[in-house]
Residue frames as a rotation matrix with the C-alpha (Angstrom) as fourth column:
MET 1
0.402 0.821 -0.406 109.02
0.121 -0.487 -0.865 112.14
-0.908 0.299 -0.295 138.07
THR 2
0.004 -0.394 0.919 109.43
0.979 0.189 0.077 112.33
-0.204 0.899 0.386 134.23
ASP 3
-0.456 -0.223 -0.862 110.61
0.098 -0.975 0.200 115.55
-0.885 0.007 0.466 132.82
ILE 4
0.450 0.771 0.451 108.08
0.548 0.161 -0.821 116.50
-0.706 0.616 -0.350 130.17
ASN 5
0.783 -0.235 -0.576 110.58
-0.469 -0.832 -0.298 118.83
-0.409 0.503 -0.761 128.72
ALA 6
-0.147 -0.854 0.498 113.12
-0.305 0.519 0.799 116.15
-0.941 -0.035 -0.337 128.20
THR 7
0.501 0.300 -0.811 113.78
-0.861 0.085 -0.501 115.03
-0.082 0.950 0.301 124.65
ALA 8
0.833 -0.150 0.533 114.51
0.075 0.984 0.159 111.49
-0.548 -0.093 0.831 123.69
THR 9
-0.199 -0.967 -0.159 117.99
-0.375 -0.075 0.924 110.71
-0.905 0.243 -0.348 122.39
PRO 10
0.459 0.431 -0.777 117.72
-0.877 0.078 -0.474 110.28
-0.143 0.899 0.414 118.59
ALA 11
0.795 -0.189 0.576 118.36
0.191 0.980 0.058 106.69
-0.576 0.064 0.815 117.22
PRO 12
-0.180 -0.936 -0.304 121.82
-0.265 -0.251 0.931 106.45
-0.947 0.248 -0.203 115.79
THR 13
0.596 0.237 -0.767 122.22
-0.784 -0.033 -0.620 106.22
-0.172 0.971 0.166 111.95
ALA 14
0.120 -0.476 0.871 123.29
0.075 0.879 0.470 102.81
-0.990 0.009 0.142 110.68
VAL 15
0.096 -0.236 -0.967 125.01
-0.950 -0.313 -0.018 102.54
-0.298 0.920 -0.255 107.31
LEU 16
0.273 0.074 0.959 124.39
0.037 0.995 -0.087 99.40
-0.961 0.059 0.269 105.29
ALA 17
-0.361 -0.478 -0.801 126.19
-0.845 -0.194 0.497 98.46
-0.393 0.857 -0.334 102.04
LEU 18
0.465 0.623 0.629 124.28
-0.171 0.761 -0.626 96.11
-0.868 0.184 0.461 99.67
GLY 19
-0.359 -0.591 -0.723 125.68
-0.864 -0.082 0.497 94.17
-0.353 0.803 -0.481 96.81
SER 20
0.506 0.601 0.618 124.58
-0.211 0.781 -0.588 91.53
-0.836 0.167 0.522 94.35
ASN 21
-0.351 -0.583 -0.733 126.37
-0.847 -0.136 0.514 89.67
-0.399 0.801 -0.446 91.55
LEU 22
-0.970 0.171 0.173 124.01
0.221 0.917 0.333 86.74
-0.102 0.361 -0.927 90.83
GLY 23
-0.222 0.973 0.057 120.54
0.903 0.228 -0.365 86.67
-0.368 -0.029 -0.929 89.35
ASP 24
0.335 0.451 0.827 118.46
0.646 -0.749 0.147 89.72
0.686 0.485 -0.542 88.60
ARG 25
-0.586 -0.666 -0.462 120.77
0.784 -0.320 -0.532 92.15
0.207 -0.674 0.710 90.56
GLU 26
-0.847 0.235 0.477 118.60
-0.200 -0.972 0.122 95.24
0.492 0.008 0.870 90.19
ARG 27
0.231 0.958 -0.171 115.41
-0.231 0.225 0.947 93.47
0.945 -0.179 0.274 91.27
THR 28
0.206 -0.210 -0.956 117.23
0.780 0.625 0.031 91.97
0.591 -0.752 0.293 94.21
LEU 29
-0.836 -0.545 -0.065 118.61
0.490 -0.686 -0.538 95.29
0.249 -0.481 0.840 95.38
ALA 30
-0.553 0.684 0.475 115.21
-0.452 -0.726 0.519 97.00
0.700 0.073 0.711 95.00
ALA 31
0.484 0.722 -0.494 113.48
0.043 0.545 0.837 94.28
0.874 -0.426 0.233 97.03
ALA 32
-0.112 -0.527 -0.842 116.17
0.910 0.286 -0.300 94.33
0.399 -0.800 0.448 99.68
VAL 33
-0.917 -0.170 0.361 115.81
0.067 -0.958 -0.280 98.07
0.393 -0.232 0.890 100.18
ARG 34
-0.037 0.965 0.258 112.04
-0.540 -0.237 0.808 97.69
0.841 -0.109 0.530 100.57
ALA 35
0.457 0.151 -0.877 112.61
0.483 0.785 0.387 94.83
0.747 -0.600 0.286 103.16
ILE 36
-0.581 -0.700 -0.415 115.02
0.744 -0.250 -0.620 97.01
0.331 -0.669 0.666 105.14
ALA 37
-0.745 0.368 0.556 112.53
-0.351 -0.925 0.144 99.87
0.568 -0.088 0.818 105.16
ASP 38
0.285 0.956 -0.066 109.93
-0.423 0.187 0.887 97.56
0.860 -0.225 0.458 106.63
LEU 39
-0.328 -0.511 -0.795 112.08
0.480 0.634 -0.606 96.36
0.813 -0.580 0.037 109.50
PRO 40
0.804 0.544 -0.240 110.87
0.466 -0.326 0.822 97.07
0.369 -0.773 -0.515 112.96
HIS 41
0.572 -0.537 -0.620 112.98
0.495 -0.377 0.783 99.65
-0.654 -0.755 0.050 114.73
ALA 42
-0.514 -0.802 0.305 114.25
0.726 -0.218 0.652 101.01
-0.457 0.556 0.694 111.39
GLU 43
0.649 0.564 -0.510 113.60
0.164 -0.758 -0.631 104.30
-0.743 0.326 -0.585 109.63
LEU 44
0.046 -0.628 0.777 115.05
0.986 0.154 0.066 104.39
-0.161 0.763 0.626 106.15
THR 45
0.413 0.019 -0.911 116.61
0.258 -0.961 0.097 107.80
-0.873 -0.275 -0.402 105.63
ALA 46
0.235 -0.357 -0.904 118.54
-0.833 -0.554 0.002 107.64
-0.501 0.752 -0.427 102.41
VAL 47
0.661 -0.031 0.749 119.14
0.345 0.900 -0.268 105.40
-0.666 0.436 0.606 99.38
SER 48
-0.205 -0.836 -0.508 122.40
-0.202 -0.472 0.858 105.90
-0.958 0.279 -0.072 97.27
PRO 49
0.374 0.133 -0.918 122.85
-0.928 0.065 -0.368 105.60
0.011 0.989 0.148 93.50
VAL 50
0.902 -0.058 0.428 123.65
0.056 0.998 0.016 102.24
-0.428 0.009 0.904 92.13
TYR 51
0.212 -0.889 -0.405 127.28
-0.941 -0.297 0.160 101.41
-0.263 0.347 -0.900 91.28
ALA 52
0.943 -0.088 -0.320 128.92
-0.073 0.885 -0.460 98.52
0.323 0.457 0.829 89.30
SER 53
0.256 -0.924 0.284 132.10
-0.946 -0.180 0.268 96.98
-0.197 -0.338 -0.920 90.45
ASP 54
-0.018 -0.370 -0.929 134.32
-0.538 0.786 -0.303 94.03
0.843 0.495 -0.213 89.83
ALA 55
0.908 0.343 -0.240 134.18
-0.024 0.614 0.789 91.05
0.418 -0.711 0.566 92.09
VAL 56
0.022 -0.907 0.421 136.80
-0.823 -0.255 -0.507 91.09
0.567 -0.335 -0.752 94.82
LYS 57
0.771 0.158 -0.617 138.04
0.062 0.946 0.319 87.78
0.634 -0.284 0.720 96.19
PRO 58
0.871 -0.460 -0.172 140.62
0.229 0.070 0.971 86.95
-0.435 -0.885 0.167 98.95
ASP 59
0.010 -0.944 0.329 143.37
0.821 0.196 0.537 87.16
-0.571 0.265 0.777 96.35
GLY 60
-0.758 -0.242 -0.606 142.21
0.016 -0.935 0.353 90.32
-0.652 0.258 0.713 94.82
VAL 61
-0.046 0.772 -0.634 139.97
-0.805 -0.404 -0.434 91.45
-0.591 0.490 0.640 91.91
ASP 62
-0.529 -0.011 0.848 138.52
0.283 0.940 0.188 88.41
-0.800 0.340 -0.495 89.94
LEU 63
-0.509 0.362 -0.781 137.54
-0.759 -0.617 0.209 89.62
-0.406 0.699 0.589 86.41
SER 64
-0.852 0.222 -0.474 136.24
-0.166 0.745 0.647 86.07
0.496 0.630 -0.598 85.58
ALA 65
-0.687 0.627 -0.367 133.54
0.656 0.317 -0.685 86.35
-0.313 -0.712 -0.629 88.25
PRO 66
0.110 0.765 0.634 130.20
0.830 -0.422 0.365 88.14
0.546 0.487 -0.682 87.56
GLY 67
-0.737 -0.376 0.561 130.29
0.170 -0.907 -0.385 91.82
0.654 -0.188 0.733 88.34
TYR 68
-0.465 0.538 -0.703 128.46
0.859 0.081 -0.506 93.36
-0.215 -0.839 -0.499 91.26
LEU 69
-0.045 0.499 0.865 125.86
0.223 -0.839 0.496 96.06
0.974 0.215 -0.074 91.57
ASN 70
-0.493 -0.213 -0.844 126.17
0.855 0.060 -0.515 97.99
0.160 -0.975 0.153 94.83
LEU 71
0.087 0.416 0.905 124.44
0.034 -0.910 0.414 100.66
0.996 -0.005 -0.094 96.87
VAL 72
-0.868 -0.306 -0.391 124.32
0.416 -0.019 -0.909 102.12
0.271 -0.952 0.144 100.33
VAL 73
0.180 0.924 0.339 121.42
0.250 -0.376 0.892 102.93
0.951 -0.076 -0.298 102.55
THR 74
-0.890 -0.402 0.214 121.16
-0.089 -0.306 -0.948 104.73
0.446 -0.863 0.237 105.84
VAL 75
0.183 0.950 -0.251 118.52
0.335 0.180 0.925 103.95
0.924 -0.254 -0.285 108.57
ARG 76
-0.238 -0.101 0.966 117.83
-0.855 -0.450 -0.258 105.33
0.461 -0.887 0.021 111.97
TRP 77
-0.116 0.059 -0.992 118.15
0.127 0.991 0.044 102.14
0.985 -0.121 -0.122 114.13
SER 78
0.096 0.266 0.959 116.55
-0.832 -0.507 0.224 102.10
0.546 -0.820 0.172 117.60
ALA 79
0.973 0.219 0.080 117.46
-0.227 0.819 0.527 98.54
0.050 -0.530 0.846 118.68
ASP 80
0.419 -0.847 0.327 120.65
-0.159 0.286 0.945 96.52
-0.894 -0.448 -0.015 119.44
PRO 81
-0.001 -0.406 -0.914 123.06
-0.967 -0.232 0.104 96.33
-0.254 0.884 -0.392 116.47
HIS 82
-0.905 -0.335 0.261 123.19
-0.268 0.928 0.260 92.58
-0.330 0.165 -0.930 116.73
ALA 83
-0.101 0.924 0.369 119.46
0.348 0.381 -0.857 92.63
-0.932 0.041 -0.360 116.02
LEU 84
0.499 0.069 -0.864 120.12
-0.693 -0.567 -0.445 94.67
-0.521 0.820 -0.235 112.85
LEU 85
-0.557 -0.764 -0.326 122.77
-0.820 0.444 0.362 92.06
-0.132 0.469 -0.873 111.83
ASP 86
-0.659 0.418 0.626 120.19
0.177 0.894 -0.410 89.30
-0.731 -0.159 -0.664 112.46
ALA 87
0.334 0.895 -0.294 117.58
0.005 -0.314 -0.950 91.18
-0.942 0.316 -0.110 110.49
VAL 88
0.321 -0.212 -0.923 119.77
-0.899 -0.375 -0.226 91.73
-0.298 0.902 -0.311 107.41
ASN 89
-0.823 -0.539 0.179 121.07
-0.489 0.833 0.261 88.18
-0.290 0.127 -0.949 107.49
GLY 90
-0.186 0.856 0.482 117.38
0.322 0.516 -0.793 87.18
-0.928 0.008 -0.372 107.28
ILE 91
0.612 0.446 -0.653 116.89
-0.455 -0.477 -0.752 89.33
-0.647 0.757 -0.089 104.22
GLU 92
-0.331 -0.798 -0.504 120.04
-0.928 0.179 0.325 87.84
-0.169 0.575 -0.800 102.65
ASN 93
-0.823 0.028 0.567 118.62
-0.064 0.988 -0.141 84.33
-0.564 -0.153 -0.812 103.34
ASP 94
0.175 0.984 0.040 115.29
0.081 0.026 -0.996 85.26
-0.981 0.177 -0.075 101.85
HIS 95
0.687 -0.016 -0.726 117.09
-0.682 -0.359 -0.637 85.99
-0.251 0.933 -0.258 98.56
GLY 96
0.979 -0.117 -0.166 118.97
0.025 0.880 -0.474 82.69
0.202 0.460 0.865 98.45
ARG 97
0.364 -0.898 0.247 122.25
-0.873 -0.421 -0.245 83.75
0.324 -0.126 -0.937 99.99
VAL 98
0.913 -0.189 -0.363 124.68
0.250 0.959 0.131 80.67
0.323 -0.211 0.923 100.32
ARG 99
0.617 -0.706 0.348 127.61
-0.786 -0.530 0.319 80.97
-0.041 -0.470 -0.882 102.63
GLU 100
0.945 -0.277 0.177 130.04
0.272 0.961 0.053 78.34
-0.184 -0.002 0.983 101.32
GLU 101
0.178 -0.902 0.395 132.99
0.922 0.012 -0.388 80.34
0.345 0.433 0.833 99.99
ARG 102
0.060 -0.220 -0.974 134.68
0.674 -0.710 0.202 83.28
-0.736 -0.669 0.106 101.65
TRP 103
-0.290 -0.038 -0.956 133.89
-0.358 -0.922 0.146 86.36
-0.888 0.385 0.253 99.53
GLY 104
-0.748 0.075 0.659 132.14
0.550 0.626 0.553 84.03
-0.371 0.776 -0.510 96.97
ASP 105
-0.837 0.520 0.170 129.51
-0.122 -0.479 0.869 85.04
0.533 0.707 0.465 94.54
ARG 106
-0.760 0.577 -0.298 126.17
0.478 0.186 -0.858 85.92
-0.440 -0.795 -0.417 96.16
THR 107
-0.056 0.858 0.511 122.61
0.878 -0.202 0.435 86.79
0.476 0.473 -0.742 95.26
LEU 108
0.607 0.339 0.719 122.76
0.011 -0.908 0.418 89.34
0.795 -0.246 -0.555 98.04
ASP 109
-0.218 -0.726 -0.652 125.25
0.867 0.163 -0.471 90.66
0.449 -0.668 0.594 100.48
ILE 110
0.650 0.388 0.653 124.43
0.114 -0.900 0.422 93.28
0.751 -0.200 -0.629 103.18
ASP 111
-0.291 -0.852 -0.435 127.27
0.736 0.091 -0.671 94.58
0.612 -0.515 0.601 105.24
LEU 112
0.846 0.415 -0.334 126.67
0.530 -0.591 0.609 96.57
0.056 -0.692 -0.720 108.41
ILE 113
0.203 -0.847 0.491 129.29
0.474 -0.354 -0.806 99.45
0.857 0.397 0.330 108.05
CYS 114
-0.904 -0.427 0.029 128.67
0.180 -0.441 -0.879 101.43
0.388 -0.789 0.476 111.13
VAL 115
0.263 0.950 -0.171 126.05
0.769 -0.099 0.632 102.41
0.583 -0.297 -0.756 113.71
GLY 116
0.987 0.056 0.151 126.64
-0.024 -0.878 0.479 105.90
0.159 -0.476 -0.865 114.77
ASP 117
0.226 -0.966 0.124 130.06
-0.806 -0.257 -0.533 106.21
0.547 0.021 -0.837 116.41
LEU 118
0.808 0.135 0.573 129.75
-0.505 0.661 0.556 102.74
-0.304 -0.738 0.602 118.14
ARG 119
-0.295 -0.837 -0.461 132.97
-0.834 0.461 -0.303 100.64
0.466 0.295 -0.834 118.39
LEU 120
0.547 0.474 0.690 132.29
-0.686 0.726 0.045 96.96
-0.480 -0.498 0.722 118.76
GLY 121
-0.183 -0.582 -0.792 134.17
-0.838 0.514 -0.184 93.78
0.514 0.630 -0.582 118.33
ASP 122
0.049 0.198 0.979 132.95
-0.697 0.709 -0.108 90.26
-0.715 -0.677 0.173 119.08
ASP 123
-0.710 -0.462 0.532 132.75
-0.037 0.778 0.627 86.97
-0.703 0.426 -0.569 117.43
ARG 124
0.064 0.825 0.561 129.64
0.838 0.261 -0.479 88.07
-0.542 0.501 -0.675 115.42
LEU 125
0.735 0.373 0.566 130.12
0.608 -0.733 -0.306 91.71
0.301 0.569 -0.765 114.54
THR 126
-0.288 -0.897 -0.334 132.87
0.892 -0.379 0.247 94.19
-0.348 -0.227 0.910 114.19
LEU 127
0.657 0.499 0.566 132.00
0.683 -0.711 -0.166 97.91
0.319 0.496 -0.808 113.99
PRO 128
0.346 0.424 -0.837 132.95
-0.795 -0.341 -0.501 99.95
-0.498 0.839 0.219 112.12
HIS 129
0.981 0.074 0.178 133.31
0.041 0.823 -0.567 97.43
-0.188 0.564 0.804 109.32
PRO 130
0.345 -0.933 -0.101 137.11
0.171 -0.043 0.984 96.61
-0.923 -0.356 0.145 109.21
ARG 131
-0.463 -0.613 0.640 137.45
0.705 0.184 0.685 96.83
-0.538 0.769 0.347 105.41
ALA 132
0.571 0.815 0.101 135.05
0.737 -0.454 -0.502 99.63
-0.363 0.360 -0.859 104.58
ALA 133
0.431 -0.462 -0.775 137.86
-0.192 -0.886 0.422 102.27
-0.881 -0.033 -0.471 104.33
GLU 134
-0.569 -0.822 0.000 139.41
-0.189 0.132 0.973 100.46
-0.800 0.554 -0.231 101.42
ARG 135
-0.487 0.470 0.736 136.34
0.768 0.632 0.104 99.75
-0.416 0.616 -0.669 99.37
ASP 136
-0.955 0.090 -0.284 135.34
-0.193 -0.913 0.361 102.35
-0.226 0.399 0.889 96.83
PHE 137
-0.599 0.785 -0.156 132.08
0.077 0.250 0.965 100.52
0.797 0.567 -0.210 96.06
VAL 138
0.089 0.575 -0.813 131.04
0.993 0.014 0.119 101.34
0.080 -0.818 -0.570 99.68
LEU 139
-0.413 -0.266 -0.871 132.57
0.566 -0.824 -0.017 104.80
-0.713 -0.501 0.491 100.00
ALA 140
-0.985 -0.019 0.172 131.42
0.150 -0.592 0.792 106.21
0.087 0.806 0.586 96.64
PRO 141
-0.238 0.962 0.134 127.67
0.375 -0.036 0.926 105.62
0.896 0.271 -0.352 97.12
TRP 142
0.160 0.213 -0.964 127.95
0.986 -0.083 0.145 106.62
-0.049 -0.974 -0.223 100.76
LEU 143
-0.742 -0.502 -0.444 129.47
0.478 -0.861 0.173 109.95
-0.469 -0.084 0.879 99.79
ASP 144
-0.810 0.444 0.382 126.69
0.215 -0.382 0.899 110.55
0.546 0.810 0.214 97.33
ILE 145
0.281 0.946 -0.162 124.08
0.560 -0.024 0.828 110.50
0.779 -0.323 -0.537 100.12
ASP 146
0.900 0.008 -0.435 126.16
0.395 -0.433 0.810 112.14
-0.182 -0.901 -0.393 102.80
PRO 147
0.607 -0.699 0.378 128.93
0.135 -0.378 -0.916 114.57
0.783 0.607 -0.135 101.60
GLU 148
0.120 -0.564 0.817 130.11
-0.850 -0.484 -0.209 114.97
0.513 -0.669 -0.537 105.21
ALA 149
0.920 0.325 -0.220 130.13
-0.190 0.860 0.474 111.31
0.343 -0.394 0.853 106.08
GLU 150
-0.029 -0.963 0.268 132.80
-0.933 -0.071 -0.353 109.91
0.359 -0.260 -0.896 108.35
LEU 151
0.494 0.175 -0.851 133.85
-0.007 0.980 0.197 106.41
0.869 -0.091 0.486 109.09
PRO 152
0.902 -0.043 0.430 134.46
-0.425 -0.266 0.865 106.26
0.077 -0.963 -0.259 112.80
GLY 153
0.586 -0.756 0.291 138.17
0.044 0.388 0.920 105.88
-0.809 -0.527 0.261 113.64
ARG 154
0.055 -0.556 0.829 139.18
0.878 0.422 0.224 106.16
-0.475 0.716 0.512 109.98
GLY 155
-0.767 -0.398 -0.503 138.33
0.188 -0.889 0.418 109.65
-0.613 0.226 0.757 108.85
ARG 156
0.020 0.792 -0.610 136.09
-0.587 -0.484 -0.649 111.42
-0.809 0.371 0.456 106.27
VAL 157
0.358 0.263 0.896 134.71
0.425 0.808 -0.407 109.29
-0.831 0.527 0.178 103.54
ARG 158
0.983 0.003 -0.184 135.64
-0.149 -0.569 -0.808 111.92
-0.107 0.822 -0.559 100.94
GLU 159
0.305 -0.951 -0.050 139.24
-0.947 -0.308 0.093 111.57
-0.104 0.019 -0.994 101.83
LEU 160
-0.109 -0.278 0.954 139.19
-0.262 0.934 0.242 107.82
-0.959 -0.223 -0.175 102.05
LEU 161
0.722 0.505 0.473 137.65
0.332 0.347 -0.877 107.59
-0.607 0.790 0.083 98.63
ALA 162
0.805 -0.424 -0.415 140.27
-0.585 -0.681 -0.440 109.93
-0.096 0.597 -0.796 97.16
VAL 163
-0.261 -0.959 0.108 143.14
-0.953 0.274 0.128 107.33
-0.152 -0.070 -0.986 97.99
ALA 164
0.147 0.246 0.958 141.15
-0.283 0.938 -0.198 104.06
-0.948 -0.242 0.208 97.55
ASP 165
-0.891 -0.345 0.293 141.67
0.088 0.503 0.860 101.68
-0.444 0.792 -0.418 94.60
ARG 166
-0.381 0.762 -0.523 139.16
-0.798 -0.557 -0.230 102.36
-0.467 0.330 0.821 91.96
THR 167
-0.942 0.110 0.318 136.79
0.234 0.894 0.382 99.52
-0.242 0.434 -0.868 90.94
ALA 168
-0.163 0.985 -0.060 133.32
0.652 0.062 -0.755 101.16
-0.740 -0.162 -0.653 90.98
ARG 169
-0.973 -0.042 0.227 131.49
0.214 -0.537 0.816 102.72
0.087 0.843 0.531 88.14
ALA 170
-0.523 0.848 -0.085 128.16
-0.591 -0.433 -0.681 104.58
-0.614 -0.306 0.728 88.11
HIS 171
-0.955 0.223 0.193 125.45
0.291 0.823 0.487 102.32
-0.050 0.522 -0.852 86.88
PRO 172
-0.559 0.825 -0.088 122.13
-0.829 -0.557 0.047 103.77
-0.010 0.100 0.995 85.56
VAL 173
-0.753 0.343 0.561 119.22
0.092 0.900 -0.426 101.44
-0.651 -0.269 -0.710 86.19
THR 174
-0.923 0.383 0.042 116.73
0.034 -0.030 0.999 100.66
0.384 0.923 0.014 83.51
ALA 175
-0.647 0.732 0.213 113.29
-0.519 -0.219 -0.826 101.75
-0.558 -0.645 0.522 84.39
SER 176
-0.093 0.671 -0.735 111.64
-0.980 0.067 0.186 100.13
0.175 0.738 0.652 81.40
THR 177
-0.649 -0.210 -0.731 112.54
-0.141 0.978 -0.156 96.64
0.748 0.002 -0.664 82.72
ASP 178
-0.046 0.585 -0.810 110.81
0.827 0.478 0.298 97.00
0.561 -0.656 -0.505 85.99
PRO 179
0.402 0.205 0.892 109.57
-0.013 -0.973 0.229 100.25
0.915 -0.103 -0.389 87.61
ALA 180
0.974 -0.007 -0.226 110.64
0.225 0.131 0.966 98.93
0.023 -0.991 0.129 91.02
HIS 181
0.219 -0.974 0.057 114.22
0.951 0.200 -0.237 99.31
0.219 0.106 0.970 89.93
THR 182
-0.048 -0.238 0.970 114.02
0.302 -0.929 -0.213 103.01
0.952 0.282 0.116 89.97
GLU 183
0.904 0.422 0.069 113.45
0.036 -0.235 0.971 102.95
0.426 -0.876 -0.228 93.70
VAL 184
0.663 -0.728 -0.173 117.16
0.447 0.201 0.871 102.41
-0.600 -0.655 0.459 94.24
ALA 185
-0.053 -0.773 0.632 118.71
0.981 0.079 0.178 104.45
-0.188 0.629 0.754 91.59
HIS 186
0.079 -0.071 -0.994 119.78
-0.153 -0.987 0.058 107.94
-0.985 0.148 -0.088 90.46
THR 187
0.926 0.070 0.371 119.86
0.364 0.097 -0.926 108.72
-0.101 0.993 0.065 86.80
ALA 188
0.258 -0.898 0.357 123.12
0.141 -0.331 -0.933 110.54
0.956 0.291 0.041 87.60
THR 189
0.354 -0.272 -0.895 125.39
0.916 0.292 0.274 110.68
0.187 -0.917 0.353 90.58
LEU 190
0.997 0.078 -0.014 126.72
0.079 -0.975 0.209 113.65
0.003 -0.210 -0.978 92.39
HIS 191
0.497 -0.860 -0.114 130.38
0.532 0.198 0.823 112.80
-0.686 -0.470 0.556 92.44
GLY 192
0.234 -0.342 0.910 131.07
0.929 -0.197 -0.313 114.88
0.286 0.919 0.271 89.28
ALA 193
0.974 0.221 0.045 131.06
0.195 -0.926 0.324 118.15
0.113 -0.307 -0.945 91.28
ASP 194
0.435 -0.881 0.187 134.33
-0.135 -0.270 -0.953 119.97
0.890 0.389 -0.236 91.26
ASP 195
-0.121 -0.505 0.854 134.86
-0.930 -0.242 -0.275 119.66
0.346 -0.828 -0.441 95.01
ARG 196
0.547 0.312 0.777 134.26
-0.625 0.770 0.130 115.89
-0.558 -0.556 0.616 95.13
PRO 197
-0.604 -0.797 0.020 136.55
-0.581 0.458 0.673 113.08
-0.546 0.394 -0.740 94.15
GLY 198
0.138 0.677 -0.723 135.21
-0.973 0.229 0.030 110.99
0.186 0.699 0.691 91.25
PRO 199
0.143 -0.170 0.975 134.76
-0.618 0.754 0.222 107.36
-0.773 -0.634 0.003 92.27
GLY 200
-0.489 -0.358 0.796 135.12
0.348 0.757 0.554 106.03
-0.800 0.547 -0.245 88.67
THR 201
-0.891 0.141 -0.431 133.98
-0.448 -0.427 0.785 106.29
-0.074 0.893 0.444 85.13
PRO 202
0.113 0.993 0.028 130.33
-0.909 0.115 -0.400 105.56
-0.401 0.019 0.916 84.02
ASP 203
-0.375 -0.126 0.919 129.60
-0.026 0.992 0.125 101.93
-0.927 0.023 -0.375 83.33
ALA 204
-0.377 0.257 -0.890 129.41
-0.825 -0.529 0.197 102.62
-0.420 0.809 0.412 79.55
ASP 205
-0.955 -0.057 -0.292 128.90
-0.210 0.823 0.528 98.95
0.210 0.565 -0.798 78.60
THR 206
-0.631 0.734 -0.251 125.59
0.769 0.551 -0.324 98.83
-0.100 -0.398 -0.912 80.52
LEU 207
-0.852 0.244 -0.463 124.19
-0.188 -0.968 -0.164 102.23
-0.488 -0.053 0.871 79.58
PRO 208
-0.235 0.815 0.530 120.53
0.767 0.490 -0.414 101.84
-0.597 0.309 -0.741 78.65
ASP 209
-0.528 0.076 0.846 118.88
0.714 -0.500 0.491 103.80
0.460 0.863 0.209 75.96
ASP 210
0.025 0.640 0.768 116.43
-0.175 -0.753 0.634 105.32
0.984 -0.150 0.093 78.39
THR 211
-0.459 -0.227 -0.859 116.84
0.705 0.494 -0.508 105.84
0.540 -0.839 -0.067 82.07
THR 212
0.038 0.470 0.882 114.76
-0.317 -0.831 0.457 107.42
0.948 -0.297 0.117 84.71
GLY 213
-0.004 -0.076 -0.997 114.79
0.774 0.632 -0.051 107.49
0.634 -0.772 0.056 88.39
PRO 214
0.923 0.353 0.151 114.28
0.165 -0.719 0.676 109.63
0.347 -0.599 -0.722 91.55
GLU 215
0.199 -0.875 0.441 117.07
-0.438 -0.482 -0.759 111.46
0.877 -0.042 -0.479 93.21
GLY 216
-0.581 -0.623 -0.523 117.78
0.055 0.611 -0.790 108.68
0.812 -0.488 -0.321 95.67
ARG 217
-0.595 0.378 0.709 114.93
-0.800 -0.365 -0.477 109.35
0.079 -0.851 0.520 97.91
PRO 218
-0.960 0.281 0.001 113.05
0.278 0.951 -0.136 106.35
-0.039 -0.130 -0.991 99.43
ARG 219
-0.548 0.823 0.149 109.34
-0.389 -0.408 0.826 106.19
0.740 0.395 0.544 98.65
């Protein structure tokens, strides 16, 4: 007999890190967030500010490569984590992702950072993401949407960010170019508060004359 007073276990929260350094990066990120929100089994719960960062290659930072725009989203995911991996790989492919060079330039990259507290390691997927703890372009936007965030097995995101190498800069998104861009951007980030480590300085070279955007809430 089913207990009518029983409550279903909430779906775990999955953290996804998105990046783009080719093409119209802002438009690509906005479209990718919409595609994630439309996935079966997914409930979009937060969208971070946009950050700019230098390209990182296997040998380190590559200043000759196009720079990245990055953001983090969280979703409630009620299916197998491999199904989420397949879904985001499909979104990458829809945006022309080519996998020829390790850590090469790409139109869209979507990394699955963690799914709740799940620990997983197989030939397709490792959770939590093995390099997330060292990447400020993942940690900074994640902290903006969840000040109490923790990376399973590695500790609090706030503390990881405080000791990470700094490559990320806040990046206002221009609303006048395409209103869809504002779906994925703050006009200002939250990391300037006294009790939070600053992930980097504003991306002054790209500051537009007029920026608008919601406070990171999905529409």
